[in-house]
C-alpha positions as CSV (number, residue, x, y, z in Angstrom):
1,M,36.8,-89.8,46.0
2,Q,35.4,-92.1,42.7
3,R,37.4,-94.9,41.9
4,R,37.1,-95.6,38.2
5,V,38.3,-99.1,37.1
6,F,37.5,-98.7,33.4
7,A,39.1,-96.4,31.1
8,S,36.0,-94.5,30.0
9,S,33.5,-93.0,32.5
10,F,30.6,-92.7,29.7
11,V,28.0,-95.4,28.9
12,F,26.6,-95.6,25.9
13,V,23.6,-97.4,25.1
14,T,21.5,-97.4,22.1
15,L,17.7,-97.6,23.1
16,V,14.7,-97.3,20.7
17,A,11.2,-96.4,21.7
18,V,8.8,-99.5,20.8
19,S,6.3,-101.7,22.4
20,V,8.4,-104.8,22.7
21,A,6.9,-108.5,22.4
22,G,6.4,-110.0,25.6
23,G,6.3,-106.9,27.6
24,C,6.5,-103.7,26.8
25,K,2.6,-102.4,26.0
26,S,1.9,-99.5,24.6
27,E,0.2,-97.0,26.7
28,K,-0.3,-93.8,25.2
29,K,-2.5,-91.8,27.6
30,Q,0.6,-91.9,30.2
31,A,3.0,-91.4,27.6
32,T,5.2,-88.1,27.7
33,H,6.6,-87.2,24.2
34,L,9.8,-85.2,24.9
35,E,10.8,-82.6,22.5
36,F,14.5,-82.3,21.5
37,K,16.1,-79.6,19.0
38,Q,16.8,-80.5,15.5
39,G,19.5,-83.2,14.8
40,S,18.7,-86.4,16.8
41,A,16.2,-88.9,15.0
42,V,15.7,-90.8,17.7
43,L,12.6,-90.2,19.5
44,A,12.4,-90.9,23.5
45,E,9.4,-91.1,25.5
46,K,8.9,-92.0,29.5
47,R,5.9,-94.7,29.7
48,A,4.3,-97.0,32.3
49,D,6.2,-99.5,31.1
50,G,9.7,-98.0,30.9
51,V,12.1,-95.4,28.7
52,H,11.5,-96.1,25.5
53,L,14.0,-95.1,22.5
54,K,13.2,-95.6,18.7
55,T,14.9,-95.2,15.7
56,G,14.2,-96.0,12.3
57,I,15.3,-100.1,12.7
58,A,15.0,-101.2,15.8
59,E,13.3,-99.9,19.4
60,F,14.3,-100.2,23.3
61,V,13.1,-100.0,26.1
62,L,14.6,-99.7,29.3
63,T,12.1,-101.2,32.4
64,A,12.3,-100.2,35.6
65,N,14.4,-103.5,37.0
66,G,16.9,-102.7,34.3
67,N,16.0,-104.8,31.5
68,L,16.9,-103.2,27.9
69,L,14.2,-104.9,25.8
70,T,14.8,-104.8,22.0
71,Q,12.8,-105.1,19.1
72,A,13.2,-104.5,15.1
73,S,10.9,-102.1,13.6
74,T,9.3,-105.3,11.9
75,G,8.0,-106.3,15.5
76,K,10.2,-108.7,15.3
77,S,12.2,-110.1,18.2
78,L,13.7,-112.5,20.5
79,D,14.2,-110.3,23.8
80,E,11.3,-112.3,25.9
81,A,10.2,-109.6,28.9
82,G,9.9,-111.3,32.5
83,N,10.6,-110.3,36.2
84,E,14.4,-111.3,36.4
85,P,16.6,-108.0,36.6
86,G,18.2,-106.9,33.5
87,V,21.1,-105.4,35.7
88,A,22.4,-107.7,39.0
89,V,24.9,-106.6,41.1
90,K,26.1,-108.7,43.5
91,S,27.9,-108.0,46.8
92,G,30.3,-111.1,48.3
93,R,27.8,-114.1,47.3
94,V,24.4,-112.2,47.4
95,V,22.5,-110.6,44.4
96,V,21.6,-106.8,46.0
97,A,17.9,-107.3,45.1
98,D,16.0,-104.2,46.2
99,F,17.4,-101.2,43.7
100,V,14.4,-98.7,43.1
101,R,15.0,-96.5,39.7
102,D,13.2,-93.6,39.2
103,L,12.1,-93.7,35.6
104,E,9.8,-91.1,36.4
105,H,12.5,-88.5,36.7
106,A,14.8,-90.0,34.2
107,Q,17.0,-87.1,32.5
108,I,17.0,-87.7,28.4
109,H,19.5,-85.0,26.8
110,E,21.0,-85.1,23.6
111,A,23.9,-87.9,22.8
112,F,27.6,-86.5,22.3
113,G,30.5,-88.8,21.7
114,K,32.7,-90.5,19.2
115,L,29.8,-92.6,17.9
116,G,28.2,-89.4,16.7
117,A,27.4,-85.9,17.0
118,V,23.7,-86.4,17.3
119,G,21.8,-89.0,19.5
120,K,19.8,-89.6,22.8
121,H,21.6,-90.2,26.2
122,V,19.2,-91.4,29.1
123,E,20.4,-91.4,32.9
124,V,18.4,-93.0,35.5
125,K,18.6,-93.1,39.3
126,G,18.8,-95.5,41.8
127,H,19.1,-96.6,45.2
128,S,19.4,-99.8,47.3
129,A,18.4,-99.2,51.0
130,S,20.1,-102.3,51.9
131,T,23.7,-101.6,50.9
132,G,23.4,-97.3,50.5
133,L,24.8,-97.9,47.0
134,D,23.6,-95.3,44.4
135,E,23.3,-96.4,40.9
136,T,23.6,-94.2,38.1
137,L,22.5,-96.2,35.1
138,T,23.1,-94.5,31.5
139,V,21.6,-95.2,28.2
140,E,22.9,-94.4,24.8
141,V,21.8,-94.1,21.1
142,Y,23.2,-92.7,18.3
143,D,21.8,-92.0,15.1
144,D,25.0,-93.5,13.6
145,F,24.2,-96.8,15.1
146,S,20.3,-96.9,15.0
147,S,20.4,-100.5,15.7
148,L,22.6,-100.3,18.4
149,A,21.7,-99.2,22.5
150,L,24.5,-98.4,25.4
151,L,24.4,-99.7,28.3
152,S,26.6,-98.5,31.3
153,T,26.4,-98.1,35.4
154,S,27.9,-96.4,38.3
155,Y,27.9,-97.2,41.9
156,K,28.9,-95.0,44.7
157,N,28.9,-95.9,48.6
158,S,26.7,-93.4,49.8
159,G,26.6,-95.2,53.3
160,G,28.7,-95.3,56.2
161,K,30.3,-98.6,56.1
162,E,32.3,-100.4,53.3
163,I,30.8,-102.2,50.5
164,A,32.7,-105.2,48.9
165,L,31.3,-105.6,45.1
166,K,32.1,-108.9,43.6
167,D,30.7,-108.1,40.1
168,V,27.8,-106.3,37.7
169,T,26.1,-108.2,34.9
170,L,24.6,-105.9,32.1
171,Q,22.3,-106.7,29.5
172,R,21.0,-109.8,30.9
173,H,18.5,-111.3,28.4
174,K,15.9,-114.1,27.8
175,L,15.7,-115.0,24.5
176,N,12.9,-116.6,22.8
177,A,13.1,-117.9,19.0
178,A,9.3,-118.7,19.4
179,L,8.7,-114.7,19.7
180,A,9.8,-114.3,16.3
181,D,8.7,-118.0,15.0
182,S,6.1,-119.9,16.3
183,G,7.0,-123.1,14.8
184,V,10.3,-123.6,16.9
185,K,11.0,-124.3,20.0
186,P,12.3,-121.5,22.3
187,H,16.3,-122.6,22.0
188,E,15.9,-123.1,18.3
189,M,18.4,-120.6,17.3
190,W,21.5,-120.1,16.0
191,A,25.1,-118.2,17.7
192,F,28.0,-116.8,17.4
193,F,30.9,-117.0,20.5
194,G,33.5,-114.7,20.6
195,A,35.3,-116.2,23.1
196,S,38.7,-118.2,22.5
197,L,38.0,-121.3,24.6
198,K,39.5,-124.3,22.9
199,W,41.7,-125.5,19.5
200,G,39.3,-125.9,17.0
201,K,36.0,-125.6,19.0
202,D,33.1,-124.3,16.8
203,D,32.2,-120.9,17.7
204,V,29.2,-120.6,14.9
205,L,26.7,-123.6,16.2
206,Q,22.9,-124.2,16.6
207,I,21.8,-123.9,20.3
208,P,21.1,-127.4,21.7
209,A,18.3,-127.8,23.9
210,K,20.7,-128.6,27.2
211,F,23.5,-125.7,26.5
212,S,25.9,-123.8,29.0
213,Q,29.1,-122.0,28.4
214,E,30.8,-119.0,30.2
215,N,32.8,-117.0,27.2
216,P,35.5,-115.4,28.9
217,F,37.0,-112.7,27.4
218,G,40.2,-110.5,27.5
219,A,42.5,-112.8,30.0
220,P,44.1,-116.0,29.4
221,V,41.5,-119.3,29.5
222,E,42.8,-122.6,30.6
223,T,42.9,-125.7,28.4
224,E,44.0,-129.3,28.2
225,G,47.8,-130.2,26.6
226,D,50.9,-128.8,26.3
227,L,48.8,-125.9,24.0
228,G,48.0,-124.8,28.0
229,R,46.4,-121.5,27.1
230,V,44.2,-119.9,24.8
231,G,41.8,-116.9,25.7
232,G,41.2,-113.3,24.0
233,G,38.2,-113.2,22.1
234,V,36.2,-110.9,20.5
235,P,33.9,-109.3,22.8
236,V,30.1,-110.6,20.9
237,V,27.7,-113.1,21.5
238,A,25.1,-113.3,18.7
239,F,22.3,-115.0,18.6
240,W,20.0,-115.1,15.5
241,T,16.7,-117.1,13.6
242,R,15.9,-116.5,9.8
243,D,13.8,-113.2,10.6
244,V,15.7,-111.4,13.7
245,G,18.9,-111.5,15.3
246,M,20.2,-110.2,18.8
247,A,23.7,-109.7,19.8
248,I,25.7,-108.3,23.1
249,G,28.8,-107.2,23.9
250,H,31.3,-104.4,25.7
251,L,32.5,-101.4,23.2
252,E,35.7,-100.6,25.1
253,T,38.8,-100.7,23.0
254,L,40.8,-102.5,25.2
255,P,40.7,-106.4,26.1
256,L,38.4,-106.3,29.3
257,A,38.3,-109.7,31.3
258,I,34.8,-110.1,31.2
259,S,32.9,-112.8,30.7
260,I,29.3,-113.3,28.8
261,P,27.9,-116.6,30.2
262,T,25.1,-118.2,28.1
263,E,22.8,-121.4,29.1
264,T,19.2,-122.4,28.2
265,T,17.0,-122.9,31.4
266,A,14.4,-125.8,32.5
267,D,11.8,-123.5,30.0
268,G,13.9,-123.8,26.8
269,R,15.0,-120.5,26.8
270,V,18.2,-118.9,26.3
271,E,20.2,-116.8,28.7
272,S,23.2,-114.5,28.4
273,G,24.4,-111.5,29.9
274,V,27.5,-109.1,30.1
275,R,29.4,-110.0,33.7
276,I,31.6,-108.0,34.8
277,P,34.2,-108.3,37.4
278,A,34.6,-105.9,40.1
279,D,36.4,-107.3,43.3
280,V,36.6,-104.1,45.0
281,T,35.6,-103.0,48.3
282,L,34.3,-99.1,48.1
283,K,34.6,-96.8,51.1
284,P,31.7,-94.3,51.9
285,G,32.1,-91.8,49.1
286,E,34.1,-94.2,46.4
287,A,32.3,-95.2,43.1
288,F,33.1,-98.2,40.7
289,S,32.0,-97.7,36.8
290,T,31.9,-100.3,34.4
291,P,32.6,-100.3,30.6
292,R,29.5,-99.7,28.3
293,T,28.0,-102.6,27.2
294,F,25.8,-102.4,23.9
295,V,22.6,-104.9,22.7
296,M,22.0,-104.8,19.1
297,V,18.8,-106.1,16.9
298,Y,19.0,-106.6,13.4
299,H,18.4,-108.9,10.7
300,G,21.0,-111.5,9.5
301,D,23.7,-113.7,10.8
302,Y,26.6,-112.8,13.0
303,Y,28.2,-110.9,9.8
304,E,25.9,-107.9,10.7
305,P,26.6,-107.7,14.5
306,L,30.3,-108.0,14.1
307,K,30.3,-105.4,11.4
308,M,28.6,-102.9,13.4
309,W,31.2,-103.8,16.7
310,S,34.1,-103.5,14.1
311,E,32.6,-99.9,12.8
312,A,31.7,-98.6,16.4
313,V,35.3,-99.1,18.0
314,E,36.9,-97.5,14.6
315,R,35.0,-94.7,15.6
316,E,36.2,-95.2,19.3
317,G,39.6,-95.3,17.7
318,L,40.6,-98.6,16.6
319,S,41.1,-98.1,13.1
320,K,41.4,-101.0,10.7
321,P,44.9,-101.4,8.5
322,K,44.9,-100.8,4.9
323,N,45.5,-103.5,2.8
324,N,48.6,-103.4,0.5
325,E,49.2,-105.8,-2.9
326,E,51.2,-108.3,-1.3
327,N,48.5,-109.1,1.3
328,Y,46.5,-111.0,-1.4
329,A,49.0,-113.1,-2.7
330,V,49.2,-117.3,-2.4
331,S,51.4,-118.4,0.1
332,W,53.2,-121.4,0.5
333,C,54.0,-122.6,4.3
334,G,57.2,-125.0,4.9
335,W,55.3,-126.1,7.8
336,G,54.5,-129.6,5.5
337,Y,58.0,-130.3,6.8
338,E,56.8,-130.0,10.5
339,S,59.5,-128.9,13.0
340,N,62.9,-130.0,11.9
341,V,62.7,-128.1,8.9
342,T,66.4,-127.7,6.9
343,P,67.1,-124.6,4.5
344,K,67.5,-127.2,1.8
345,Q,63.7,-128.6,2.3
346,M,62.8,-125.2,1.7
347,T,64.6,-124.1,-0.9
348,D,64.5,-126.9,-3.3
349,T,60.7,-126.2,-3.3
350,I,61.6,-123.0,-5.0
351,P,61.1,-124.5,-8.7
352,K,58.2,-125.8,-7.9
353,L,56.6,-122.4,-6.3
354,K,57.4,-121.0,-9.6
355,E,55.6,-123.5,-11.7
356,L,52.3,-123.0,-9.5
357,G,52.8,-118.9,-9.6
358,I,53.2,-118.7,-6.0
359,H,55.8,-115.9,-4.8
360,W,55.7,-115.8,-1.0
361,A,56.7,-118.6,1.5
362,T,57.0,-119.2,5.1
363,L,59.7,-120.6,7.3
364,D,57.5,-121.9,10.1
365,D,57.8,-123.1,13.9
366,R,60.9,-124.3,15.1
367,W,63.5,-122.4,13.1
368,F,64.8,-121.0,16.2
369,N,67.2,-121.8,19.4
370,N,64.6,-120.8,22.1
371,Y,61.4,-119.1,22.6
372,G,62.5,-115.6,23.5
373,D,66.1,-115.0,22.2
374,W,64.9,-115.8,18.9
375,Q,68.2,-116.9,17.3
376,P,69.0,-119.9,14.3
377,R,69.0,-123.2,15.5
378,T,72.8,-124.3,15.0
379,D,71.4,-128.1,14.4
380,T,69.7,-127.3,11.3
381,F,70.2,-123.1,10.7
382,G,73.7,-123.0,11.9
383,G,76.0,-119.7,10.8
384,D,74.5,-117.6,8.2
385,A,72.1,-120.6,6.8
386,I,68.6,-118.6,7.5
387,Q,70.2,-115.4,5.7
388,K,71.4,-117.3,2.8
389,M,67.9,-118.8,2.7
390,V,66.1,-115.9,2.3
391,K,68.8,-114.2,-0.4
392,D,68.0,-117.1,-2.3
393,F,64.4,-117.2,-2.4
394,H,64.7,-113.1,-3.1
395,T,66.8,-114.1,-5.9
396,Q,64.1,-116.1,-7.5
397,G,61.5,-113.8,-6.7
398,I,59.9,-115.5,-4.1
399,K,59.1,-113.1,-0.7
400,V,59.6,-114.5,2.8
401,Q,58.0,-114.6,6.3
402,I,59.2,-115.9,9.5
403,W,57.2,-117.7,12.3
404,W,57.4,-116.5,15.7
405,L,55.6,-115.8,19.3
406,P,55.9,-112.6,20.6
407,L,56.0,-112.5,24.6
408,A,57.0,-116.1,25.1
409,V,60.3,-117.2,26.8
410,E,61.8,-120.0,27.9
411,D,62.6,-120.0,31.9
412,G,63.8,-123.6,32.2
413,H,60.5,-125.2,33.1
414,N,58.1,-127.4,30.8
415,K,58.6,-128.2,27.2
416,Y,56.3,-127.9,23.6
417,G,56.3,-131.0,21.7
418,D,60.1,-132.7,21.7
419,H,61.5,-129.3,22.6
420,K,62.5,-129.1,26.0
421,F,62.9,-125.5,27.5
422,V,65.9,-124.1,28.6
423,L,66.6,-120.4,30.4
424,S,66.8,-118.1,27.8
425,D,69.3,-115.2,27.3
426,V,66.3,-112.5,27.9
427,V,65.2,-113.6,31.2
428,K,68.7,-114.3,32.5
429,E,70.1,-111.0,31.7
430,H,66.3,-109.4,32.5
431,P,64.2,-111.4,35.1
432,D,62.9,-108.3,36.3
433,W,61.0,-108.3,32.9
434,L,58.6,-111.2,33.5
435,V,55.0,-111.5,34.3
436,L,54.5,-113.3,37.9
437,D,51.2,-114.6,39.2
438,E,50.1,-114.1,42.5
439,E,52.4,-116.4,44.3
440,G,55.3,-114.3,42.8
441,K,56.4,-117.4,39.9
442,P,56.0,-116.5,35.7
443,A,52.8,-116.7,34.8
444,R,52.2,-118.9,32.0
445,M,51.3,-118.3,28.5
446,T,50.1,-120.5,25.5
447,R,52.5,-123.4,25.2
448,N,52.7,-123.2,29.2
449,L,55.5,-120.6,28.2
450,A,56.9,-117.9,30.9
451,T,55.9,-114.3,29.7
452,L,57.4,-110.5,29.1
453,C,55.5,-108.1,30.4
454,P,54.1,-105.9,27.4
455,A,53.1,-103.3,29.9
456,V,56.9,-102.7,30.7
457,P,58.6,-100.0,27.8
458,E,61.9,-102.0,28.0
459,V,60.0,-104.9,26.9
460,Q,58.2,-103.2,24.0
461,E,61.8,-101.8,23.1
462,Y,63.4,-105.1,23.2
463,Y,60.1,-106.1,20.5
464,K,61.3,-103.5,18.2
465,H,64.8,-104.4,17.9
466,V,63.8,-108.0,17.2
467,T,61.3,-107.1,14.5
468,E,64.2,-104.9,13.0
469,R,66.5,-107.8,13.1
470,F,64.3,-109.9,11.2
471,I,63.0,-107.8,8.5
472,R,66.3,-105.2,8.2
473,D,69.0,-107.7,9.0
474,W,67.9,-111.0,7.9
475,D,66.2,-109.4,5.1
476,F,62.0,-111.3,5.7
477,D,59.4,-109.7,4.1
478,G,57.1,-109.9,7.2
479,H,55.8,-112.5,10.3
480,K,53.5,-115.5,10.7
481,L,52.7,-114.7,14.6
482,D,51.5,-117.8,15.5
483,N,49.9,-119.6,18.8
484,I,48.6,-115.7,19.9
485,Y,46.0,-115.5,22.3
486,A,46.0,-113.6,25.3
487,T,48.5,-112.2,28.5
488,P,48.5,-113.1,31.9
489,R,47.8,-110.8,34.6
490,C,51.0,-109.4,36.0
491,Y,51.4,-109.5,40.0
492,N,55.3,-108.4,39.3
493,P,55.8,-105.4,42.0
494,K,58.9,-103.9,40.2
495,H,56.5,-103.0,37.3
496,H,54.0,-100.6,39.6
497,H,51.4,-101.8,38.0
498,K,48.5,-99.9,38.6
499,S,45.9,-103.3,38.3
500,P,47.4,-106.5,37.5
501,L,45.2,-106.4,34.2
502,D,47.9,-103.9,33.0
503,S,49.7,-106.6,31.2
504,V,46.7,-107.9,29.7
505,Y,45.5,-104.2,28.3
506,A,49.0,-103.7,26.9
507,M,49.5,-106.9,24.8
508,G,48.1,-105.0,21.9
509,E,51.1,-102.0,22.7
510,V,53.8,-105.2,21.6
511,Y,51.8,-106.2,18.4
512,K,51.4,-102.4,17.1
513,T,55.0,-102.2,17.5
514,I,55.8,-105.3,15.5
515,F,53.3,-104.1,13.0
516,E,54.6,-100.4,12.4
517,T,58.0,-101.2,12.8
518,T,57.7,-103.7,10.1
519,R,55.8,-101.5,7.6
520,A,58.3,-98.7,7.9
521,L,60.8,-100.8,6.9
522,K,59.0,-102.6,4.6
523,A,55.8,-101.2,3.1
524,D,54.8,-104.2,0.9
525,S,55.3,-106.9,4.0
526,V,52.7,-109.1,5.2
527,T,52.5,-109.4,9.0
528,Q,49.8,-112.7,9.8
529,S,48.4,-113.0,12.9
530,C,46.9,-116.2,13.9
531,P,45.1,-117.2,17.1
532,C,45.5,-121.2,15.9
533,G,41.9,-122.4,16.5
534,T,39.9,-119.8,18.1
535,P,38.6,-116.2,17.1
536,P,41.0,-113.4,17.3
537,S,41.9,-111.2,20.5
538,L,40.7,-107.4,20.6
539,A,44.4,-106.5,21.6
540,W,46.2,-107.1,18.3
541,L,43.0,-107.6,16.3
542,R,43.6,-104.1,14.0
543,Y,48.1,-105.0,14.0
544,M,48.1,-107.1,11.0
545,D,47.9,-107.5,7.4
546,Q,46.3,-110.5,7.2
547,A,44.2,-112.7,9.3
548,V,44.1,-116.4,9.1
549,T,41.5,-119.0,9.6
550,A,43.7,-119.9,12.0
551,D,43.9,-124.0,11.6
552,P,40.4,-124.6,10.6
553,V,39.4,-128.2,11.4
554,G,37.6,-129.2,8.0
555,S,36.1,-126.8,5.1
556,V,33.3,-125.2,7.3
557,Q,35.4,-123.4,9.8
558,V,37.4,-121.9,6.9
559,R,33.8,-120.3,5.1
560,R,32.6,-119.6,8.5
561,R,35.8,-117.7,9.8
562,I,36.6,-115.8,6.4
563,K,33.1,-114.3,6.7
564,M,33.8,-113.4,10.1
565,Y,36.8,-111.6,9.6
566,K,35.2,-109.7,6.3
567,A,32.8,-108.1,8.9
568,L,35.4,-107.6,11.5
569,L,38.0,-106.2,8.8
570,G,36.4,-104.9,5.9
571,P,34.6,-106.5,3.0
572,N,38.1,-106.5,0.8
573,A,40.1,-107.3,3.8
574,A,42.7,-110.3,3.1
575,I,41.6,-113.0,5.1
576,Y,44.4,-116.3,4.6
577,G,42.3,-119.5,4.1
578,D,45.3,-121.2,5.8
579,H,46.8,-124.4,4.4
580,V,44.1,-126.4,2.2
581,E,45.4,-129.2,3.6
582,L,43.4,-128.4,6.6
583,T,39.9,-128.6,4.7
584,R,40.0,-132.5,5.8
585,I,41.3,-133.4,9.0
586,A,41.8,-137.4,10.3
587,K,42.2,-137.4,14.1
588,A,42.2,-133.8,14.6
589,N,44.0,-132.2,17.4
590,T,45.8,-135.6,18.5
591,G,49.8,-135.8,18.2
592,D,48.7,-138.2,15.1
593,E,46.5,-135.5,12.8
594,Q,47.0,-136.4,9.4
595,D,45.6,-133.2,7.2
596,V,44.6,-134.3,4.0
597,G,42.6,-131.7,2.5
598,D,42.3,-130.3,-1.2
599,D,39.1,-128.3,-0.9
600,F,40.4,-124.5,-2.7
601,A,36.8,-123.7,-3.3
602,S,35.9,-123.0,0.2
603,T,38.4,-120.5,0.4
604,L,38.5,-118.8,-3.1
605,G,34.5,-118.8,-3.2
606,T,34.5,-116.9,0.0
607,G,36.7,-114.3,-0.9
608,G,40.0,-115.5,1.2
609,V,43.3,-116.1,0.3
610,L,44.8,-119.6,-1.0
611,G,47.7,-121.1,0.9
612,T,49.4,-124.7,0.8
613,K,51.8,-126.3,2.9
614,F,52.7,-129.3,0.3
615,T,56.2,-131.0,0.1
616,W,58.1,-131.2,-2.7
617,P,60.1,-132.9,-4.5
618,D,58.7,-136.4,-2.7
619,Q,60.1,-136.8,0.8
620,G,59.2,-140.1,1.5
621,P,56.7,-141.7,3.6
622,K,56.8,-139.6,6.6
623,F,55.5,-136.6,4.2
624,K,52.8,-138.6,2.2
625,N,49.8,-136.8,3.3
626,V,51.2,-133.2,2.0
627,N,53.4,-134.2,-0.7
628,L,52.5,-132.9,-4.1
629,Y,52.1,-135.8,-6.1
630,P,51.5,-135.7,-9.7
631,S,48.3,-137.2,-9.3
632,K,47.6,-134.1,-6.9
633,E,49.9,-131.2,-8.8
634,E,47.3,-130.5,-11.7
635,H,44.1,-130.0,-9.0
636,W,46.9,-127.5,-7.3
637,K,47.6,-125.5,-10.5
638,K,43.7,-125.3,-11.5
639,W,42.5,-123.8,-8.5
640,I,45.8,-121.7,-8.3
641,G,45.4,-120.4,-11.4
642,L,41.5,-119.7,-11.1
643,Y,42.7,-117.8,-7.7
644,N,45.0,-115.7,-9.8
645,A,42.8,-115.1,-12.6
646,K,39.7,-113.9,-10.5
647,M,41.0,-112.5,-7.0
648,L,37.7,-112.5,-5.8
649,S,39.8,-111.6,-2.4
650,K,40.2,-107.9,-3.7
651,G,36.6,-107.9,-4.5
652,D,33.6,-106.7,-1.9
653,F,32.3,-109.4,0.0
654,L,28.4,-108.8,0.5
655,D,26.1,-110.1,3.5
656,L,23.2,-111.6,1.6
657,Y,22.9,-115.0,3.0
658,V,21.9,-115.9,6.3
659,Y,24.2,-118.7,7.8
660,G,22.0,-122.0,9.3
661,Y,18.8,-120.8,7.2
662,D,19.9,-119.9,3.7
663,L,20.4,-123.5,1.8
664,P,22.4,-124.4,0.2
665,E,25.1,-122.1,1.8
666,G,25.6,-119.0,0.2
667,Y,27.9,-116.5,-0.5
668,A,28.3,-113.7,-2.8
669,I,31.3,-111.3,-3.9
670,E,31.1,-107.9,-6.4
671,K,33.9,-107.0,-8.4
672,N,34.4,-104.9,-11.3
673,G,30.8,-104.8,-11.7
674,A,30.0,-108.8,-12.3
675,M,28.5,-110.9,-9.1
676,Y,30.5,-114.1,-8.1
677,Y,28.5,-116.5,-6.1
678,A,30.0,-119.5,-3.9
679,F,27.3,-122.3,-2.4
680,Y,28.2,-125.4,-0.8
681,A,26.4,-128.3,-0.2
682,P,25.5,-129.9,3.2
683,E,27.9,-132.4,4.2
684,P,27.2,-136.0,5.4
685,P,27.9,-137.0,8.8
686,G,31.3,-137.3,10.1
687,K,32.4,-135.7,6.7
688,G,34.3,-132.5,6.8
689,G,36.4,-132.0,3.8
690,G,34.2,-129.6,1.6
691,T,33.6,-132.1,-1.3
692,E,31.3,-134.8,-0.8
693,G,28.1,-133.1,-0.1
694,K,25.5,-133.5,-2.8
695,W,22.9,-130.7,-3.6
696,S,19.8,-130.6,-5.9
697,G,17.6,-127.9,-6.3
698,E,17.3,-124.1,-6.6
699,V,20.0,-121.7,-5.8
700,E,18.9,-117.9,-5.8
701,L,21.1,-115.3,-7.2
702,R,20.7,-112.2,-4.9
703,G,22.2,-108.6,-5.0
704,L,21.8,-108.3,-8.9
705,A,21.6,-105.0,-10.8
706,N,17.9,-104.6,-12.4
707,K,19.1,-106.1,-16.2
708,T,20.4,-109.5,-17.8
709,Y,23.2,-111.3,-16.8
710,H,25.1,-114.8,-18.5
711,V,25.8,-116.9,-15.6
712,T,28.3,-119.7,-16.1
713,D,29.9,-122.0,-13.4
714,Y,34.0,-120.7,-13.8
715,V,35.6,-123.9,-12.2
716,N,34.1,-126.0,-14.5
717,G,33.1,-124.2,-17.5
718,K,29.4,-125.0,-17.5
719,D,26.8,-122.3,-19.1
720,Y,23.9,-121.7,-17.2
721,G,22.3,-119.4,-19.5
722,T,21.0,-115.8,-19.1
723,V,19.1,-114.5,-15.8
724,T,17.5,-110.7,-14.8
725,G,17.8,-109.0,-11.6
726,P,17.6,-108.2,-8.7
727,T,17.1,-111.7,-7.6
728,A,17.0,-114.7,-10.1
729,K,16.7,-118.5,-9.4
730,L,18.5,-121.4,-10.8
731,A,17.8,-125.2,-10.8
732,V,21.2,-126.8,-10.1
733,T,22.8,-130.3,-9.2
734,F,26.3,-130.3,-7.4
735,T,28.9,-132.3,-5.6
736,G,30.7,-130.5,-3.0
737,S,30.8,-126.9,-4.3
738,L,29.0,-124.8,-7.2
739,L,30.6,-121.1,-8.1
740,L,29.3,-118.9,-10.6
741,E,30.2,-116.1,-12.5
742,A,27.0,-113.1,-13.2
743,N,28.3,-110.6,-16.0
């Protein structure tokens, strides 16, 4: 009997045949070239140093110690060959170090699967004498994803006694930036980490000399304060220099609870790998299979691997949602009034919204009596106040979203802010719906709330009814789903789960129900999903209309996250830049946070959708930071007018600049035959508002056609004359940002 833990028993690895820098030398005398039927352009060879797989843009070498080494067709690589195994199997606390792999008899066949009709499939057998484990290692490379190699393994207990498997680590790599650029130190590269770790933590950064980060995915991650937990993430970690990049992760369509630990070593290298928990005891004859992991080699920053990953999981069945026109509309949020907002404060803002050309509004956090029941607060929204408020907005031509947090319920324990949790009616009536931890207690999610189990069909039906109440009965036009991260493991015996991870994997089903129910009721609805301060989760990534830069800490995070989401969701996806006031924050992530930003350029120039949370009319000193005083109003009018005139969020985002290496920081969008560029000056230390950095020098306009263009600064009306494509340079001086149109 074979015990399979993951949904797919196939492993897809993209390997390319090349001599990889640092350890894979070509030995043609001993090479055996394998002929295949016409179709795949992937070349496969068995050589003395391993099995080589080669495409037109990448090369991969599978070695006897399980390393899957990578190199771009340019000859550039970050992957340093060494003696450490590329696959590590741990039994208890001991790494099984005696696997012998029979590369000489590696089986190479045509690949078949959802990633393409043509490719190469490599299968290598191995054995550990000390444990009796038989290993089958599989690598696949598809022509349609020729920079990507998939790797998976399975282990069968062929011995006569039980074997405890703790975890398996695949795609172990030692990265050395000096292989690509001899003038830098081995650790001097940039990286993207798709893990959801902490509100506000940078997910794009330069690797320092001393660095260690676990990068867990799928399940909740404990964090400090009353936020309690984050977690989820996109299972991709990417590294790049100016000339070459490498990324690893997994390619399954479920939010698997794996990790990609990354650290610098004593010799200055960067080590990373995909660690897959097993935590099983294999009886004789039983087997354990890993999910499909990948390695990718590319040129550019984190955009390319995220785009490739997104296209691959779409082939596997996770289709991107299609945008509607309303997804691109500027939106105002009532959070400027904070948690005790009243219907009057909301509706009093209507005249100013109409004057500014804003026709979307959001009723934010704490309009409700408790998490779980989602009924109005009697002290602020008593009676039919919510329905009346929605009607007032609709009468004035303004659509409204409602804030809420699916799966969260109050069970009478803990509090968030000044709200002490009660026992919600849904928990009173259906205590068996709760996610329970290993001790039989309610498992906690974000904000230290109890959790309804999304794997329970009745729970999914409950959220369908909640959605219908909001959209059909109360007449809201969409949702702001906020503080959404991951679902805890469920050990509730009444749910009869096959695995405690069933609750983690089923999270997306609830979000899919909300999304599809809403669209069925209102085709032009907007469902917005916000994993506050972190990357999104694979669980719900495809079940929304509008992604959010998610409580960015300053302008730079706005720009980085818009680029991230354009890669994940498509070049013209609607990405909400969140409240512009968040582009400059004093005392971030404290009880006295001050949001005072006004940098619309970081959202407009990168193709995002503008947002704001101003208060109006003047509400007194409590809201002074966000009040729309006359001195601020002209600035708001100007930028919202520019956004509505250009609508760059509907254009095609082009990946033409490498983050961290092209200075000043640059972005490009093509729309209706015109090219739009945005450049941002490096900000002074300690500054994050996007308006104080200075730049004097050249900027490069890339991606132009072979013709003449007229270039203008469309924000300030400055004429830069004409340039000729495909690449042009301009001498410029600017403070903060420079937004150009080439037409």
